[in-house]
N, CA and C atoms as an extended XYZ file, in Angstrom:
462
Properties=species:S:1:pos:R:3:atomname:S:1:resname:S:1:resid:I:1 pbc="F F F"
N         0.978       -1.600        0.162 N   UNK     1
C        -0.085       -0.123       -0.023 CA  UNK     1
C         0.775        1.183       -0.285 C   UNK     1
N         0.919        2.049       -1.165 N   UNK     2
C         1.458        3.476       -1.310 CA  UNK     2
C         1.020        4.542       -0.822 C   UNK     2
N        -0.344        4.545       -0.847 N   UNK     3
C        -1.457        5.777       -0.753 CA  UNK     3
C        -2.306        5.052       -0.080 C   UNK     3
N        -3.537        6.474        0.531 N   UNK     4
C        -4.590        5.685        1.796 CA  UNK     4
C        -5.448        7.163        1.051 C   UNK     4
N        -6.610        6.803        0.650 N   UNK     5
C        -7.813        7.526        1.118 CA  UNK     5
C        -8.304        7.679        2.160 C   UNK     5
N        -8.203        8.783        2.170 N   UNK     6
C        -8.970        9.090        3.941 CA  UNK     6
C       -10.075       10.153        3.878 C   UNK     6
N       -11.487       10.430        4.236 N   UNK     7
C       -12.184       10.706        4.535 CA  UNK     7
C       -11.350       11.942        5.183 C   UNK     7
N       -11.956       13.169        4.141 N   UNK     8
C       -12.003       15.178        4.779 CA  UNK     8
C       -10.132       15.202        3.941 C   UNK     8
N        -9.144       14.375        4.125 N   UNK     9
C        -8.159       14.669        3.739 CA  UNK     9
C        -7.535       13.853        2.008 C   UNK     9
N        -8.547       13.104        1.243 N   UNK    10
C        -8.594       12.577        0.209 CA  UNK    10
C        -7.162       11.379        0.180 C   UNK    10
N        -6.400       11.716       -0.825 N   UNK    11
C        -5.337       10.462       -0.991 CA  UNK    11
C        -4.324       10.974       -0.702 C   UNK    11
N        -3.679       10.180        0.247 N   UNK    12
C        -2.536       11.155        1.076 CA  UNK    12
C        -1.214        9.293        0.223 C   UNK    12
N        -0.111        9.813        0.410 N   UNK    13
C         1.113        9.003        0.344 CA  UNK    13
C         1.452        8.544        1.468 C   UNK    13
N         1.848        7.158        1.637 N   UNK    14
C         2.162        6.835        2.788 CA  UNK    14
C         3.755        6.773        3.162 C   UNK    14
N         4.424        6.805        2.070 N   UNK    15
C         6.054        6.889        2.300 CA  UNK    15
C         6.457        7.802        1.464 C   UNK    15
N         7.360        9.105        2.063 N   UNK    16
C         7.097        9.114        3.704 CA  UNK    16
C         5.644       10.299        3.706 C   UNK    16
N         5.292       10.238        5.014 N   UNK    17
C         4.322       10.734        5.612 CA  UNK    17
C         4.932       12.254        5.798 C   UNK    17
N         4.163       13.493        5.369 N   UNK    18
C         4.423       14.539        6.412 CA  UNK    18
C         4.105       14.776        8.026 C   UNK    18
N         4.500       16.001        8.331 N   UNK    19
C         4.482       15.571       10.117 CA  UNK    19
C         2.879       16.310       10.135 C   UNK    19
N         2.232       17.013        9.051 N   UNK    20
C         1.042       17.346        9.088 CA  UNK    20
C         0.243       17.427        8.014 C   UNK    20
N        -0.920       16.737        8.386 N   UNK    21
C        -1.987       17.038        7.238 CA  UNK    21
C        -3.298       17.894        7.644 C   UNK    21
N        -3.623       18.510        6.627 N   UNK    22
C        -4.638       19.039        7.372 CA  UNK    22
C        -6.248       19.534        6.487 C   UNK    22
N        -7.361       19.336        7.363 N   UNK    23
C        -8.619       19.619        6.457 CA  UNK    23
C        -9.215       20.717        6.885 C   UNK    23
N       -10.440       20.777        6.511 N   UNK    24
C       -11.324       21.901        7.302 CA  UNK    24
C       -12.400       21.037        7.230 C   UNK    24
N       -13.364       21.150        8.239 N   UNK    25
C       -14.611       20.398        8.317 CA  UNK    25
C       -15.667       21.396        9.076 C   UNK    25
N       -16.922       21.012        9.035 N   UNK    26
C       -17.808       21.710        9.758 CA  UNK    26
C       -18.152       20.661       11.038 C   UNK    26
N       -17.915       20.745       12.086 N   UNK    27
C       -18.288       19.807       13.329 CA  UNK    27
C       -18.872       20.932       14.236 C   UNK    27
N       -20.011       20.557       15.253 N   UNK    28
C       -20.903       21.351       16.011 CA  UNK    28
C       -21.856       22.631       15.398 C   UNK    28
N       -21.955       22.233       13.957 N   UNK    29
C       -22.423       23.693       13.206 CA  UNK    29
C       -21.174       24.656       12.827 C   UNK    29
N       -19.875       24.460       13.375 N   UNK    30
C       -19.026       25.666       13.322 CA  UNK    30
C       -17.927       24.875       12.497 C   UNK    30
N       -17.330       25.871       11.516 N   UNK    31
C       -16.020       25.482       11.078 CA  UNK    31
C       -14.851       24.666       12.053 C   UNK    31
N       -14.397       23.986       11.849 N   UNK    32
C       -12.899       23.362       12.651 CA  UNK    32
C       -11.933       22.892       11.419 C   UNK    32
N       -10.875       22.333       12.103 N   UNK    33
C       -10.122       21.669       11.520 CA  UNK    33
C        -9.622       20.875       11.945 C   UNK    33
N        -9.089       19.379       11.093 N   UNK    34
C        -8.933       18.121       11.595 CA  UNK    34
C        -7.325       18.010       11.419 C   UNK    34
N        -5.953       17.858       11.907 N   UNK    35
C        -4.992       17.478       11.790 CA  UNK    35
C        -4.693       15.993       12.118 C   UNK    35
N        -4.013       15.663       11.122 N   UNK    36
C        -3.476       14.374       11.261 CA  UNK    36
C        -1.868       14.576       11.423 C   UNK    36
N        -1.713       13.961       12.455 N   UNK    37
C         0.041       14.443       12.987 CA  UNK    37
C         0.899       12.919       12.943 C   UNK    37
N         2.024       12.961       12.432 N   UNK    38
C         2.813       12.335       12.592 CA  UNK    38
C         4.492       12.815       13.029 C   UNK    38
N         4.026       13.288       14.553 N   UNK    39
C         5.808       14.230       14.666 CA  UNK    39
C         6.436       12.947       15.132 C   UNK    39
N         6.461       11.645       15.838 N   UNK    40
C         7.302       10.843       15.979 CA  UNK    40
C         7.686        9.942       15.160 C   UNK    40
N         6.694        9.204       14.317 N   UNK    41
C         6.851        8.114       13.254 CA  UNK    41
C         6.206        8.225       11.890 C   UNK    41
N         6.991        8.925       10.952 N   UNK    42
C         7.008        9.459        9.724 CA  UNK    42
C         6.449        8.302        8.678 C   UNK    42
N         6.195        6.737        9.197 N   UNK    43
C         5.854        5.757        8.432 CA  UNK    43
C         4.905        5.308        8.278 C   UNK    43
N         4.530        4.387        7.310 N   UNK    44
C         3.032        3.830        6.911 CA  UNK    44
C         3.198        2.788        8.518 C   UNK    44
N         4.068        1.992        8.385 N   UNK    45
C         4.197        1.165       10.125 CA  UNK    45
C         3.951        1.855       11.245 C   UNK    45
N         3.739        3.402       11.071 N   UNK    46
C         3.919        3.981       12.465 CA  UNK    46
C         2.095        4.458       13.253 C   UNK    46
N         1.317        3.864       12.123 N   UNK    47
C         0.148        3.928       12.151 CA  UNK    47
C        -0.891        3.327       12.392 C   UNK    47
N        -2.283        2.897       12.744 N   UNK    48
C        -3.319        1.915       12.409 CA  UNK    48
C        -4.608        2.500       11.768 C   UNK    48
N        -3.576        1.940       10.184 N   UNK    49
C        -4.743        2.947        9.368 CA  UNK    49
C        -6.415        2.595        9.341 C   UNK    49
N        -6.648        1.072       10.493 N   UNK    50
C        -8.344        1.356       10.047 CA  UNK    50
C        -8.585        1.702       11.279 C   UNK    50
N        -8.140        1.781       12.636 N   UNK    51
C        -8.636        2.841       13.604 CA  UNK    51
C        -8.644        4.111       12.830 C   UNK    51
N        -7.459        4.780       12.094 N   UNK    52
C        -7.914        6.071       11.205 CA  UNK    52
C        -9.370        6.174       10.597 C   UNK    52
N        -9.169        5.101        9.926 N   UNK    53
C       -10.564        5.101        9.240 CA  UNK    53
C       -11.580        5.416        9.711 C   UNK    53
N       -11.979        4.412       10.659 N   UNK    54
C       -13.143        4.398       11.784 CA  UNK    54
C       -13.465        5.764       12.341 C   UNK    54
N       -12.221        6.338       13.190 N   UNK    55
C       -12.389        7.194       14.112 CA  UNK    55
C       -12.802        8.264       12.621 C   UNK    55
N       -12.377        8.777       12.062 N   UNK    56
C       -13.024        9.995       10.955 CA  UNK    56
C       -14.162        9.466       10.325 C   UNK    56
N       -14.709        8.062       10.264 N   UNK    57
C       -15.693        8.195        9.832 CA  UNK    57
C       -17.021        8.354       10.781 C   UNK    57
N       -16.434        8.434       11.766 N   UNK    58
C       -17.300        8.406       13.321 CA  UNK    58
C       -16.914       10.001       13.770 C   UNK    58
N       -16.681       10.702       13.018 N   UNK    59
C       -15.810       12.301       13.790 CA  UNK    59
C       -16.875       13.089       14.471 C   UNK    59
N       -17.721       13.281       13.991 N   UNK    60
C       -19.383       13.613       14.389 CA  UNK    60
C       -19.403       13.409       16.264 C   UNK    60
N       -19.803       12.033       16.223 N   UNK    61
C       -19.841       11.247       17.062 CA  UNK    61
C       -18.774       11.482       18.249 C   UNK    61
N       -17.850       11.467       17.812 N   UNK    62
C       -16.562       11.867       18.846 CA  UNK    62
C       -16.524       13.298       19.348 C   UNK    62
N       -17.073       14.292       18.514 N   UNK    63
C       -17.058       15.946       18.571 CA  UNK    63
C       -18.116       15.576       19.909 C   UNK    63
N       -18.983       15.033       19.801 N   UNK    64
C       -20.080       15.398       20.763 CA  UNK    64
C       -19.700       14.721       21.934 C   UNK    64
N       -18.740       13.097       21.770 N   UNK    65
C       -18.371       12.450       23.536 CA  UNK    65
C       -17.423       13.758       24.011 C   UNK    65
N       -16.579       14.380       23.377 N   UNK    66
C       -15.721       15.310       23.583 CA  UNK    66
C       -16.176       16.452       24.184 C   UNK    66
N       -17.825       16.714       23.829 N   UNK    67
C       -18.052       18.154       24.192 CA  UNK    67
C       -19.166       17.652       25.529 C   UNK    67
N       -19.321       16.692       25.681 N   UNK    68
C       -19.927       15.842       26.894 CA  UNK    68
C       -19.247       15.642       27.912 C   UNK    68
N       -17.917       15.204       27.571 N   UNK    69
C       -17.124       15.333       28.269 CA  UNK    69
C       -16.646       16.420       29.240 C   UNK    69
N       -16.909       17.315       28.585 N   UNK    70
C       -16.619       18.859       29.220 CA  UNK    70
C       -17.731       18.775       30.632 C   UNK    70
N       -18.738       18.229       30.536 N   UNK    71
C       -19.600       18.500       31.798 CA  UNK    71
C       -19.616       16.996       32.637 C   UNK    71
N       -18.757       16.301       32.459 N   UNK    72
C       -18.697       15.470       33.145 CA  UNK    72
C       -17.660       15.156       34.241 C   UNK    72
N       -17.692       14.514       35.384 N   UNK    73
C       -16.608       14.686       36.492 CA  UNK    73
C       -14.966       14.576       35.902 C   UNK    73
N       -14.821       14.060       35.089 N   UNK    74
C       -13.546       14.146       34.585 CA  UNK    74
C       -13.105       15.689       33.899 C   UNK    74
N       -14.191       16.275       33.325 N   UNK    75
C       -13.875       17.685       33.152 CA  UNK    75
C       -14.169       19.112       33.745 C   UNK    75
N       -15.266       18.523       35.226 N   UNK    76
C       -15.847       20.007       35.235 CA  UNK    76
C       -14.927       20.314       36.118 C   UNK    76
N       -13.735       19.917       36.991 N   UNK    77
C       -12.707       20.462       37.631 CA  UNK    77
C       -11.823       21.738       36.491 C   UNK    77
N       -11.566       20.925       35.693 N   UNK    78
C       -10.848       22.086       34.530 CA  UNK    78
C       -11.488       23.191       34.085 C   UNK    78
N       -12.826       22.536       33.562 N   UNK    79
C       -13.994       23.892       33.159 CA  UNK    79
C       -14.115       24.822       34.028 C   UNK    79
N       -14.072       24.588       35.403 N   UNK    80
C       -14.364       25.478       36.633 CA  UNK    80
C       -13.319       26.631       36.462 C   UNK    80
N       -12.150       25.853       36.313 N   UNK    81
C       -10.549       27.013       36.301 CA  UNK    81
C       -10.733       27.895       35.140 C   UNK    81
N       -11.099       27.113       34.227 N   UNK    82
C       -11.026       28.021       33.047 CA  UNK    82
C       -11.961       29.029       33.057 C   UNK    82
N       -13.122       28.628       33.496 N   UNK    83
C       -14.150       29.891       34.031 CA  UNK    83
C       -13.611       30.664       34.908 C   UNK    83
N       -12.825       30.326       35.594 N   UNK    84
C       -12.428       31.116       37.004 CA  UNK    84
C       -11.100       31.794       36.253 C   UNK    84
N       -10.508       31.626       35.264 N   UNK    85
C        -9.084       31.961       35.044 CA  UNK    85
C       -10.041       33.175       34.260 C   UNK    85
N       -10.832       32.819       33.120 N   UNK    86
C       -11.603       33.759       32.543 CA  UNK    86
C       -12.274       35.089       33.062 C   UNK    86
N       -13.190       34.744       34.324 N   UNK    87
C       -13.595       35.786       35.137 CA  UNK    87
C       -12.563       37.250       35.416 C   UNK    87
N       -11.695       36.183       36.083 N   UNK    88
C       -10.391       37.176       36.378 CA  UNK    88
C       -10.023       37.931       35.418 C   UNK    88
N        -9.666       37.615       34.023 N   UNK    89
C        -9.240       38.153       33.389 CA  UNK    89
C       -10.126       39.693       32.521 C   UNK    89
N       -11.489       39.200       33.179 N   UNK    90
C       -12.586       39.956       32.434 CA  UNK    90
C       -12.881       39.811       31.168 C   UNK    90
N       -12.372       38.450       30.817 N   UNK    91
C       -13.156       37.994       29.668 CA  UNK    91
C       -14.713       37.615       29.674 C   UNK    91
N       -14.785       36.658       30.922 N   UNK    92
C       -16.603       36.193       31.096 CA  UNK    92
C       -17.152       37.054       32.381 C   UNK    92
N       -18.402       37.676       32.224 N   UNK    93
C       -19.129       38.063       33.151 CA  UNK    93
C       -18.944       36.609       34.848 C   UNK    93
N       -19.213       37.495       35.800 N   UNK    94
C       -18.627       36.926       37.171 CA  UNK    94
C       -20.130       36.171       37.188 C   UNK    94
N       -20.890       35.855       36.735 N   UNK    95
C       -22.192       34.897       37.094 CA  UNK    95
C       -22.531       34.063       35.875 C   UNK    95
N       -21.480       33.845       35.296 N   UNK    96
C       -21.085       32.192       34.070 CA  UNK    96
C       -21.212       31.404       34.677 C   UNK    96
N       -22.213       30.362       34.761 N   UNK    97
C       -22.249       29.284       34.766 CA  UNK    97
C       -21.255       28.051       34.104 C   UNK    97
N       -21.497       27.299       34.636 N   UNK    98
C       -20.362       25.800       33.738 CA  UNK    98
C       -21.021       25.354       32.258 C   UNK    98
N       -22.447       25.394       32.776 N   UNK    99
C       -23.447       25.170       31.538 CA  UNK    99
C       -23.200       25.679       30.388 C   UNK    99
N       -23.300       26.944       30.931 N   UNK   100
C       -23.671       28.236       30.006 CA  UNK   100
C       -22.123       28.178       28.960 C   UNK   100
N       -21.106       27.775       30.054 N   UNK   101
C       -19.805       28.374       29.301 CA  UNK   101
C       -19.784       26.791       28.216 C   UNK   101
N       -19.937       25.898       28.697 N   UNK   102
C       -19.375       24.393       27.460 CA  UNK   102
C       -20.850       24.804       26.248 C   UNK   102
N       -21.422       25.308       26.708 N   UNK   103
C       -21.989       25.520       25.484 CA  UNK   103
C       -21.983       26.572       24.329 C   UNK   103
N       -21.174       27.737       25.078 N   UNK   104
C       -20.657       28.907       24.038 CA  UNK   104
C       -19.511       28.197       23.390 C   UNK   104
N       -18.742       27.374       24.220 N   UNK   105
C       -17.521       26.816       23.804 CA  UNK   105
C       -17.309       26.431       21.869 C   UNK   105
N       -16.488       27.055       21.162 N   UNK   106
C       -16.460       26.142       20.159 CA  UNK   106
C       -15.115       25.289       19.715 C   UNK   106
N       -15.531       24.482       19.067 N   UNK   107
C       -14.290       23.345       18.648 CA  UNK   107
C       -13.573       24.148       17.249 C   UNK   107
N       -12.345       24.604       17.967 N   UNK   108
C       -11.439       24.747       16.932 CA  UNK   108
C       -10.538       24.025       16.219 C   UNK   108
N       -10.391       22.667       16.931 N   UNK   109
C        -9.373       21.988       16.100 CA  UNK   109
C        -9.582       20.323       16.856 C   UNK   109
N        -8.969       18.980       15.737 N   UNK   110
C        -9.178       17.942       16.318 CA  UNK   110
C        -7.515       17.347       15.845 C   UNK   110
N        -7.042       16.974       16.844 N   UNK   111
C        -5.573       16.711       16.257 CA  UNK   111
C        -5.616       15.412       16.513 C   UNK   111
N        -5.273       14.231       15.388 N   UNK   112
C        -5.490       12.987       15.227 CA  UNK   112
C        -3.663       12.451       15.298 C   UNK   112
N        -3.436       11.748       16.390 N   UNK   113
C        -2.066       11.049       16.601 CA  UNK   113
C        -2.071        9.689       16.520 C   UNK   113
N        -2.446        8.723       15.337 N   UNK   114
C        -2.385        7.863       15.497 CA  UNK   114
C        -1.071        6.606       15.556 C   UNK   114
N        -0.697        7.103       16.718 N   UNK   115
C         0.829        5.845       16.696 CA  UNK   115
C         0.113        5.128       17.469 C   UNK   115
N         0.505        3.553       17.360 N   UNK   116
C         0.110        2.438       18.183 CA  UNK   116
C         0.366        2.307       19.499 C   UNK   116
N        -0.614        2.186       20.361 N   UNK   117
C         0.205        1.298       21.516 CA  UNK   117
C        -0.335        3.159       22.648 C   UNK   117
N        -0.250        3.915       22.098 N   UNK   118
C        -0.864        5.322       23.029 CA  UNK   118
C        -2.151        5.230       22.984 C   UNK   118
N        -2.502        5.395       24.589 N   UNK   119
C        -4.145        5.920       25.068 CA  UNK   119
C        -4.710        6.819       24.523 C   UNK   119
N        -3.507        7.928       23.788 N   UNK   120
C        -4.181        9.483       23.552 CA  UNK   120
C        -4.179        8.977       22.483 C   UNK   120
N        -5.423        9.353       21.289 N   UNK   121
C        -5.481        8.915       20.257 CA  UNK   121
C        -5.743       10.325       19.116 C   UNK   121
N        -6.866       11.377       19.881 N   UNK   122
C        -6.822       12.297       19.312 CA  UNK   122
C        -7.359       13.308       20.749 C   UNK   122
N        -7.478       14.725       20.040 N   UNK   123
C        -7.150       16.043       21.062 CA  UNK   123
C        -8.809       16.426       20.249 C   UNK   123
N        -9.401       17.494       21.422 N   UNK   124
C       -10.460       18.321       20.692 CA  UNK   124
C        -9.806       19.328       21.575 C   UNK   124
N        -9.747       20.361       21.066 N   UNK   125
C        -9.463       21.773       21.396 CA  UNK   125
C       -10.669       22.537       21.380 C   UNK   125
N       -11.074       22.734       22.491 N   UNK   126
C       -12.520       23.972       22.525 CA  UNK   126
C       -11.830       25.309       23.092 C   UNK   126
N       -12.356       26.439       22.269 N   UNK   127
C       -11.713       27.618       23.193 CA  UNK   127
C       -13.165       28.477       23.473 C   UNK   127
N       -13.188       29.580       23.234 N   UNK   128
C       -14.245       30.521       23.521 CA  UNK   128
C       -14.593       31.347       22.011 C   UNK   128
N       -15.418       31.497       21.553 N   UNK   129
C       -16.243       32.507       20.565 CA  UNK   129
C       -14.926       33.467       20.404 C   UNK   129
N       -14.773       34.108       18.927 N   UNK   130
C       -14.282       35.365       18.687 CA  UNK   130
C       -12.622       35.332       18.831 C   UNK   130
N       -12.225       34.524       19.346 N   UNK   131
C       -10.435       34.332       19.434 CA  UNK   131
C       -10.087       35.636       20.620 C   UNK   131
N       -11.014       35.334       22.047 N   UNK   132
C       -10.626       36.722       22.733 CA  UNK   132
C        -9.970       36.056       23.576 C   UNK   132
N        -9.607       34.189       23.777 N   UNK   133
C        -8.024       33.929       24.494 CA  UNK   133
C        -7.438       33.251       23.828 C   UNK   133
N        -6.193       32.739       24.402 N   UNK   134
C        -5.314       31.685       23.710 CA  UNK   134
C        -5.694       30.778       24.528 C   UNK   134
N        -6.328       30.885       25.459 N   UNK   135
C        -6.462       29.537       26.228 CA  UNK   135
C        -7.332       28.203       26.006 C   UNK   135
N        -6.981       27.087       26.113 N   UNK   136
C        -8.050       25.619       25.326 CA  UNK   136
C        -8.487       24.689       26.269 C   UNK   136
N        -9.303       24.435       25.973 N   UNK   137
C        -9.815       23.012       26.862 CA  UNK   137
C        -9.788       22.089       26.457 C   UNK   137
N        -9.080       21.139       26.785 N   UNK   138
C        -8.389       19.854       25.223 CA  UNK   138
C        -8.682       18.392       26.007 C   UNK   138
N        -9.976       17.802       25.228 N   UNK   139
C       -10.211       16.864       25.553 CA  UNK   139
C        -9.520       15.799       24.707 C   UNK   139
N        -8.948       15.028       25.862 N   UNK   140
C        -8.262       14.042       24.674 CA  UNK   140
C        -8.688       12.344       24.805 C   UNK   140
N        -9.118       11.776       23.870 N   UNK   141
C        -9.945       10.357       23.651 CA  UNK   141
C        -9.068        9.480       22.937 C   UNK   141
N        -9.302        8.101       23.453 N   UNK   142
C        -8.238        6.962       22.710 CA  UNK   142
C        -9.528        6.612       21.187 C   UNK   142
N        -8.414        5.809       20.508 N   UNK   143
C        -9.103        5.764       19.099 CA  UNK   143
C       -10.394        5.084       19.195 C   UNK   143
N       -10.822        4.390       19.980 N   UNK   144
C       -12.287        3.869       20.231 CA  UNK   144
C       -13.433        4.948       20.947 C   UNK   144
N       -12.845        6.172       20.609 N   UNK   145
C       -13.648        6.903       21.452 CA  UNK   145
C       -14.231        7.718       23.003 C   UNK   145
N       -13.421        6.872       23.397 N   UNK   146
C       -13.361        7.327       24.873 CA  UNK   146
C       -12.772        8.218       25.527 C   UNK   146
N       -13.304        8.896       26.299 N   UNK   147
C       -12.280        9.884       27.381 CA  UNK   147
C       -11.140        9.285       28.128 C   UNK   147
N        -9.912       10.307       28.404 N   UNK   148
C        -8.667        9.966       28.776 CA  UNK   148
C        -8.521       11.140       29.762 C   UNK   148
N        -8.909       12.180       29.391 N   UNK   149
C        -8.315       13.128       30.271 CA  UNK   149
C        -8.569       14.633       29.773 C   UNK   149
N        -8.602       15.761       29.863 N   UNK   150
C        -9.310       17.074       30.275 CA  UNK   150
C        -8.442       18.110       30.872 C   UNK   150
N        -7.537       18.980       29.805 N   UNK   151
C        -6.493       19.917       30.522 CA  UNK   151
C        -7.132       21.113       30.147 C   UNK   151
N        -6.686       22.170       30.684 N   UNK   152
C        -6.887       23.460       30.209 CA  UNK   152
C        -5.102       23.772       29.694 C   UNK   152
N        -4.895       24.482       28.373 N   UNK   153
C        -3.693       24.332       27.964 CA  UNK   153
C        -3.963       25.928       27.363 C   UNK   153
N        -2.774       26.829       26.822 N   UNK   154
C        -2.551       27.706       26.351 CA  UNK   154
C        -1.699       27.391       24.847 C   UNK   154
């Protein structure tokens, strides 16, 4: 196999792989980006292509899982820190509750890192609309779409 046809990315050559492939997509009704990242190993052997194909085919479902994860016990503490940071910076009003915050956050980017043996397969980067902050809420999922962690990052 010298190339593969992937949803959103089209045909890509497998040897050598570029570090990043990017595509535009609409998720949650908003424009977003998907990045396919091969920073560590840039050979076709360094990816489980079947998992990549299935994951991309279910990207809407995974985006919904990531958004719901912000409201779970896994994400609540980080989301509260994110809110409090932006209240202290004057970006959000003091009365902003976590449910309202979670609803207005937009999905900026999905990063897929298909290296076998990693728990973290994809990251979903959420932020406030209108580029008012460089802070992200990052939800990490496995290749099966299960939430692994939620972190605030810049």
